[in-house]
GUPAZA-402415 format. One line per 2 residues: number of its first residue (from 1); their letters; for each residue x, z, y of C-alpha. Coordinates in steps of 0.1 Angstrom, whole numbers, plus 5000, padded with zeros to 4 digits. Layout:
% residues N
NUM) a) X:Z:Y | ...;
% end
This chain:
% residues 490
1) xx) 6759:2711:1557 | 6765:2744:1576;
3) xx) 6787:2743:1606 | 6823:2738:1592;
5) xx) 6838:2754:1623 | 6823:2788:1616;
7) xx) 6840:2813:1592 | 6817:2818:1562;
9) xx) 6812:2855:1571 | 6796:2844:1604;
11) xx) 6771:2821:1589 | 6736:2837:1585;
13) xx) 6722:2846:1551 | 6695:2820:1545;
15) xx) 6682:2837:1513 | 6691:2862:1487;
17) xx) 6692:2846:1453 | 6664:2866:1437;
19) xx) 6643:2862:1468 | 6646:2824:1467;
21) xx) 6639:2822:1430 | 6607:2841:1436;
23) xx) 6596:2817:1464 | 6602:2785:1444;
25) xx) 6591:2798:1409 | 6625:2798:1394;
27) xx) 6640:2821:1368 | 6670:2842:1377;
29) xx) 6700:2854:1357 | 6729:2873:1371;
31) xx) 6735:2889:1405 | 6701:2888:1422;
33) xx) 6714:2900:1455 | 6739:2872:1459;
35) xx) 6737:2859:1495 | 6731:2822:1502;
37) xx) 6748:2811:1535 | 6748:2773:1528;
39) xx) 6734:2749:1504 | 6754:2720:1489;
41) xx) 6748:2693:1463 | 6784:2683:1462;
43) xx) 6807:2707:1444 | 6836:2697:1467;
45) xx) 6817:2709:1497 | 6810:2744:1483;
47) xx) 6825:2774:1500 | 6821:2812:1499;
49) xx) 6784:2821:1494 | 6772:2785:1490;
51) xx) 6743:2777:1466 | 6753:2747:1445;
53) xx) 6723:2726:1435 | 6731:2707:1403;
55) xx) 6713:2674:1408 | 6710:2647:1381;
57) xx) 6718:2612:1394 | 6720:2577:1380;
59) xx) 6758:2578:1377 | 6766:2615:1371;
61) xx) 6751:2649:1365 | 6758:2678:1389;
63) xx) 6757:2703:1360 | 6791:2689:1350;
65) xx) 6805:2703:1383 | 6792:2739:1382;
67) xx) 6826:2754:1374 | 6842:2735:1402;
69) xx) 6816:2746:1427 | 6821:2783:1417;
71) xx) 6859:2779:1420 | 6853:2766:1456;
73) xx) 6832:2796:1465 | 6796:2790:1453;
75) xx) 6779:2823:1443 | 6745:2809:1434;
77) xx) 6738:2779:1412 | 6705:2761:1409;
79) xx) 6703:2743:1375 | 6676:2729:1353;
81) xx) 6661:2747:1323 | 6671:2717:1301;
83) xx) 6708:2723:1311 | 6706:2761:1307;
85) xx) 6734:2764:1281 | 6757:2740:1300;
87) xx) 6752:2761:1332 | 6758:2794:1314;
89) xx) 6790:2780:1297 | 6803:2769:1331;
91) xx) 6796:2802:1347 | 6813:2820:1318;
93) xx) 6843:2797:1320 | 6847:2805:1357;
95) xx) 6854:2842:1349 | 6831:2851:1379;
97) xx) 6800:2858:1359 | 6792:2892:1374;
99) xx) 6792:2878:1409 | 6771:2847:1402;
101) xx) 6734:2842:1401 | 6719:2813:1382;
103) xx) 6685:2801:1393 | 6668:2779:1366;
105) xx) 6640:2755:1376 | 6623:2726:1359;
107) xx) 6637:2701:1384 | 6666:2707:1408;
109) xx) 6654:2679:1430 | 6620:2697:1434;
111) xx) 6638:2730:1436 | 6660:2721:1466;
113) xx) 6630:2705:1484 | 6609:2736:1479;
115) xx) 6638:2758:1491 | 6642:2736:1522;
117) xx) 6605:2737:1529 | 6604:2775:1526;
119) xx) 6635:2778:1549 | 6620:2754:1575;
121) xx) 6588:2774:1577 | 6609:2804:1588;
123) xx) 6620:2785:1619 | 6593:2779:1645;
125) xx) 6601:2746:1662 | 6583:2714:1674;
127) xx) 6591:2688:1647 | 6596:2651:1654;
129) xx) 6600:2628:1624 | 6612:2592:1625;
131) xx) 6607:2565:1599 | 6604:2528:1597;
133) xx) 6620:2498:1580 | 6647:2495:1606;
135) xx) 6658:2513:1637 | 6653:2549:1624;
137) xx) 6687:2562:1631 | 6692:2548:1665;
139) xx) 6657:2558:1676 | 6664:2593:1664;
141) xx) 6697:2594:1683 | 6680:2582:1715;
143) xx) 6652:2608:1712 | 6678:2635:1705;
145) xx) 6699:2626:1735 | 6668:2628:1758;
147) xx) 6658:2662:1743 | 6693:2676:1747;
149) xx) 6693:2666:1784 | 6659:2682:1790;
151) xx) 6662:2714:1769 | 6691:2737:1763;
153) xx) 6713:2716:1740 | 6717:2745:1715;
155) xx) 6679:2745:1711 | 6677:2710:1698;
157) xx) 6681:2703:1661 | 6686:2668:1646;
159) xx) 6696:2653:1612 | 6732:2642:1613;
161) xx) 6740:2605:1609 | 6714:2589:1586;
163) xx) 6709:2620:1564 | 6673:2610:1557;
165) xx) 6666:2609:1520 | 6649:2632:1496;
167) xx) 6682:2651:1492 | 6696:2644:1527;
169) xx) 6666:2657:1546 | 6665:2689:1525;
171) xx) 6702:2695:1532 | 6697:2689:1569;
173) xx) 6669:2714:1571 | 6691:2742:1559;
175) xx) 6711:2738:1592 | 6681:2750:1612;
177) xx) 6687:2782:1631 | 6665:2806:1651;
179) xx) 6677:2792:1684 | 6663:2758:1676;
181) xx) 6629:2752:1693 | 6626:2714:1689;
183) xx) 6640:2690:1663 | 6641:2653:1655;
185) xx) 6648:2643:1619 | 6650:2610:1602;
187) xx) 6628:2603:1572 | 6639:2573:1551;
189) xx) 6625:2561:1518 | 6636:2537:1491;
191) xx) 6611:2545:1463 | 6574:2552:1459;
193) xx) 6564:2588:1463 | 6595:2597:1484;
195) xx) 6576:2600:1517 | 6552:2625:1500;
197) xx) 6582:2647:1494 | 6597:2643:1528;
199) xx) 6564:2649:1546 | 6558:2680:1525;
201) xx) 6592:2694:1534 | 6592:2686:1571;
203) xx) 6555:2684:1582 | 6562:2666:1615;
205) xx) 6542:2675:1646 | 6550:2640:1660;
207) xx) 6556:2611:1636 | 6572:2579:1648;
209) xx) 6571:2547:1627 | 6594:2521:1643;
211) xx) 6581:2492:1623 | 6570:2479:1589;
213) xx) 6595:2454:1576 | 6610:2443:1544;
215) xx) 6639:2468:1539 | 6640:2479:1502;
217) xx) 6611:2455:1494 | 6625:2452:1459;
219) xx) 6616:2489:1453 | 6581:2485:1467;
221) xx) 6569:2450:1458 | 6553:2440:1491;
223) xx) 6551:2449:1528 | 6516:2462:1522;
225) xx) 6530:2488:1498 | 6558:2496:1523;
227) xx) 6532:2503:1549 | 6512:2525:1526;
229) xx) 6543:2545:1517 | 6556:2548:1553;
231) xx) 6520:2558:1564 | 6523:2589:1542;
233) xx) 6544:2605:1570 | 6510:2614:1584;
235) xx) 6498:2630:1551 | 6501:2666:1565;
237) xx) 6483:2659:1598 | 6453:2681:1604;
239) xx) 6441:2668:1637 | 6466:2685:1660;
241) xx) 6495:2661:1655 | 6506:2629:1672;
243) xx) 6516:2595:1659 | 6538:2569:1678;
245) xx) 6536:2533:1666 | 6551:2501:1678;
247) xx) 6526:2481:1699 | 6533:2448:1682;
249) xx) 6536:2459:1646 | 6515:2438:1622;
251) xx) 6503:2470:1605 | 6496:2491:1636;
253) xx) 6458:2492:1630 | 6462:2501:1594;
255) xx) 6487:2529:1602 | 6465:2542:1630;
257) xx) 6436:2545:1605 | 6457:2570:1585;
259) xx) 6462:2594:1614 | 6443:2626:1617;
261) xx) 6453:2633:1652 | 6463:2613:1683;
263) xx) 6478:2578:1682 | 6502:2566:1708;
265) xx) 6520:2532:1711 | 6554:2522:1724;
267) xx) 6568:2490:1737 | 6573:2470:1769;
269) xx) 6536:2470:1775 | 6527:2505:1762;
271) xx) 6555:2527:1773 | 6543:2543:1805;
273) xx) 6566:2542:1835 | 6587:2511:1827;
275) xx) 6591:2492:1860 | 6620:2468:1855;
277) xx) 6641:2455:1827 | 6675:2437:1832;
279) xx) 6693:2421:1803 | 6731:2428:1806;
281) xx) 6740:2408:1774 | 6766:2426:1753;
283) xx) 6766:2455:1778 | 6730:2463:1769;
285) xx) 6701:2469:1794 | 6694:2483:1828;
287) xx) 6660:2500:1826 | 6639:2510:1856;
289) xx) 6617:2539:1845 | 6597:2563:1867;
291) xx) 6619:2555:1897 | 6650:2562:1876;
293) xx) 6677:2537:1866 | 6689:2539:1829;
295) xx) 6721:2522:1819 | 6714:2517:1782;
297) xx) 6745:2503:1765 | 6728:2489:1734;
299) xx) 6725:2451:1733 | 6696:2432:1719;
301) xx) 6658:2432:1722 | 6656:2453:1691;
303) xx) 6676:2481:1707 | 6655:2479:1739;
305) xx) 6625:2489:1716 | 6645:2519:1705;
307) xx) 6647:2530:1741 | 6610:2524:1746;
309) xx) 6602:2547:1716 | 6624:2574:1730;
311) xx) 6609:2571:1765 | 6574:2573:1750;
313) xx) 6584:2606:1734 | 6596:2618:1768;
315) xx) 6562:2608:1782 | 6543:2626:1754;
317) xx) 6563:2658:1760 | 6560:2654:1798;
319) xx) 6598:2657:1803 | 6615:2654:1836;
321) xx) 6622:2617:1842 | 6656:2623:1859;
323) xx) 6669:2645:1830 | 6654:2622:1804;
325) xx) 6671:2591:1820 | 6704:2608:1820;
327) xx) 6700:2617:1784 | 6692:2581:1773;
329) xx) 6720:2567:1794 | 6744:2590:1775;
331) xx) 6737:2578:1740 | 6768:2568:1720;
333) xx) 6771:2545:1690 | 6772:2555:1654;
335) xx) 6795:2537:1630 | 6787:2501:1623;
337) xx) 6756:2499:1645 | 6759:2471:1671;
339) xx) 6794:2482:1679 | 6812:2459:1704;
341) xx) 6849:2455:1695 | 6870:2437:1720;
343) xx) 6905:2422:1722 | 6917:2386:1719;
345) xx) 6883:2380:1704 | 6850:2399:1707;
347) xx) 6832:2412:1675 | 6797:2425:1674;
349) xx) 6799:2447:1643 | 6765:2456:1628;
351) xx) 6775:2463:1593 | 6758:2496:1585;
353) xx) 6729:2480:1569 | 6710:2447:1567;
355) xx) 6675:2436:1557 | 6656:2404:1565;
357) xx) 6641:2418:1597 | 6673:2433:1610;
359) xx) 6695:2403:1602 | 6669:2380:1619;
361) xx) 6670:2402:1650 | 6708:2402:1651;
363) xx) 6710:2364:1647 | 6683:2359:1674;
365) xx) 6702:2382:1698 | 6735:2365:1690;
367) xx) 6721:2331:1695 | 6708:2340:1730;
369) xx) 6741:2354:1742 | 6756:2331:1769;
371) xx) 6792:2321:1759 | 6816:2294:1770;
373) xx) 6836:2300:1738 | 6829:2295:1701;
375) xx) 6804:2316:1682 | 6811:2326:1646;
377) xx) 6787:2342:1621 | 6800:2364:1593;
379) xx) 6770:2374:1571 | 6771:2397:1541;
381) xx) 6745:2399:1513 | 6712:2419:1518;
383) xx) 6708:2443:1489 | 6677:2459:1472;
385) xx) 6654:2429:1478 | 6644:2423:1442;
387) xx) 6624:2392:1436 | 6624:2384:1474;
389) xx) 6662:2381:1475 | 6666:2344:1470;
391) xx) 6640:2334:1495 | 6652:2360:1520;
393) xx) 6688:2347:1518 | 6676:2311:1521;
395) xx) 6658:2320:1553 | 6690:2336:1566;
397) xx) 6707:2303:1560 | 6680:2285:1580;
399) xx) 6683:2309:1609 | 6720:2308:1609;
401) xx) 6720:2270:1610 | 6699:2271:1641;
403) xx) 6720:2298:1658 | 6745:2276:1676;
405) xx) 6774:2290:1656 | 6803:2267:1651;
407) xx) 6813:2285:1618 | 6794:2305:1593;
409) xx) 6812:2327:1567 | 6790:2340:1539;
411) xx) 6800:2370:1518 | 6785:2380:1485;
413) xx) 6768:2363:1456 | 6733:2366:1470;
415) xx) 6744:2345:1500 | 6746:2314:1477;
417) xx) 6710:2307:1486 | 6719:2308:1523;
419) xx) 6747:2283:1516 | 6724:2260:1498;
421) xx) 6699:2261:1527 | 6727:2253:1552;
423) xx) 6739:2224:1531 | 6704:2211:1527;
425) xx) 6701:2210:1565 | 6735:2193:1568;
427) xx) 6751:2220:1588 | 6780:2204:1606;
429) xx) 6802:2234:1613 | 6827:2253:1592;
431) xx) 6809:2268:1562 | 6824:2291:1536;
433) xx) 6809:2313:1508 | 6830:2339:1490;
435) xx) 6826:2372:1472 | 6863:2381:1477;
437) xx) 6871:2403:1507 | 6907:2391:1507;
439) xx) 6896:2355:1508 | 6871:2363:1536;
441) xx) 6898:2381:1557 | 6923:2352:1553;
443) xx) 6897:2326:1561 | 6883:2343:1592;
445) xx) 6917:2354:1606 | 6930:2319:1600;
447) xx) 6900:2303:1618 | 6894:2325:1649;
449) xx) 6911:2318:1682 | 6912:2337:1715;
451) xx) 6878:2340:1732 | 6858:2336:1700;
453) xx) 6826:2357:1697 | 6818:2369:1662;
455) xx) 6787:2386:1647 | 6796:2406:1616;
457) xx) 6764:2417:1598 | 6757:2428:1562;
459) xx) 6744:2456:1540 | 6763:2489:1537;
461) xx) 6773:2480:1502 | 6792:2449:1514;
463) xx) 6815:2471:1536 | 6822:2443:1561;
465) xx) 6840:2468:1584 | 6870:2460:1562;
467) xx) 6871:2426:1579 | 6869:2441:1614;
469) xx) 6897:2465:1604 | 6919:2436:1592;
471) xx) 6913:2417:1624 | 6924:2448:1643;
473) xx) 6955:2450:1622 | 6963:2414:1628;
475) xx) 6962:2419:1665 | 6929:2402:1673;
477) xx) 6912:2434:1683 | 6925:2463:1704;
479) xx) 6930:2495:1683 | 6907:2516:1703;
481) xx) 6879:2491:1701 | 6853:2495:1728;
483) xx) 6820:2504:1712 | 6785:2504:1724;
485) xx) 6753:2503:1706 | 6729:2512:1679;
487) xx) 6702:2491:1663 | 6665:2490:1660;
489) xx) 6674:2464:1634 | 6701:2483:1616;
% end
């Protein structure tokens, strides 16, 4: 996680091994004065003076990779008491024992989180946290762009990409440096109790909830439970903090009731200073705000809400409108989030993630786009929906059937329910269901013709960017691929 461009010797020492063990209640064995300059949970990312945290996952156990981490430069290892002998054997096998410090804890997950919290507390900065069922990453990117335009860029910290989980947030916090005075970090959850951990680590001064939807509903059981879990982002408020909620969220009153502090709202009605909105279709939006003109290149109503959230943060911090507008206009897309790919055809690639709310927003936006040419939907399965999966995919089929698309390609076994819904409504266009990427590529590339407009949307696990890449290789898309966007519904 540390800056890979800096030589290891130039990276600051975050902790000494013995010092950290004392802070988190761990037991130490070995070289207590070993410096920790970076923290990694992947042995392949270890370098000189890294601390390798041996996490236990569903598919593997980090304790199996301790020797590899040491060979790559790690000088401190955090392991669990239950794996003590395994860790000691790995250290002995590395022939580096006298230079290594082993920190033993009951749980390495809790250990890395405690360490991240202790390190974060050493850095005094205004902390903005962003959560929600969809739109977290793009909203964070928009806020960060505004902050970087209004403050010295080197003073702004942000979580990279969507590094937002119990492990990801911890790793991101170790990148904080003394020059950082303000930060915006994403806080995503996919299990009960996770927000408690994230809020304890980060303790946001301003907490943004983009919306309460159905992402990961299979892990929580209901939207009510999702709202309760997301609302725990306020659990460390003591009356001095601020919350920012979407003005039209069904759970806004419930969420507001959880806040010990000030509640603000964002949206077209609530975001102060919005004077004019012009829909530019695939080119995004032109926003008039506080006598400034913002060219916001993210298409769709859902992305406009991301801009509103970021502008509301600018209002809350009383930032200069001209600088904030320049920042928001400068936002660039992240991979797979409402990217516009052009060539002989046009592809709206929104394949980083999908849930019932985000896919509905994408289809609604796609349906409203004016086009003299054919519209084609390529929809991949939505994952982690549990018992709601069949009904959710059936609803996708109904929405797709009313979208005006001339062809609908469905990818993934879960999409069988969508196919059944489309057949039940006697969809007259081209309809295909497959779980083979090769079949999908051949079918789509054989069907499209110049001028077609495609929406490619699916969960990350479906990896639908493979289709876009194939269309590029077949000459339908230009290699550079113009990109614009991000997604409140990603």
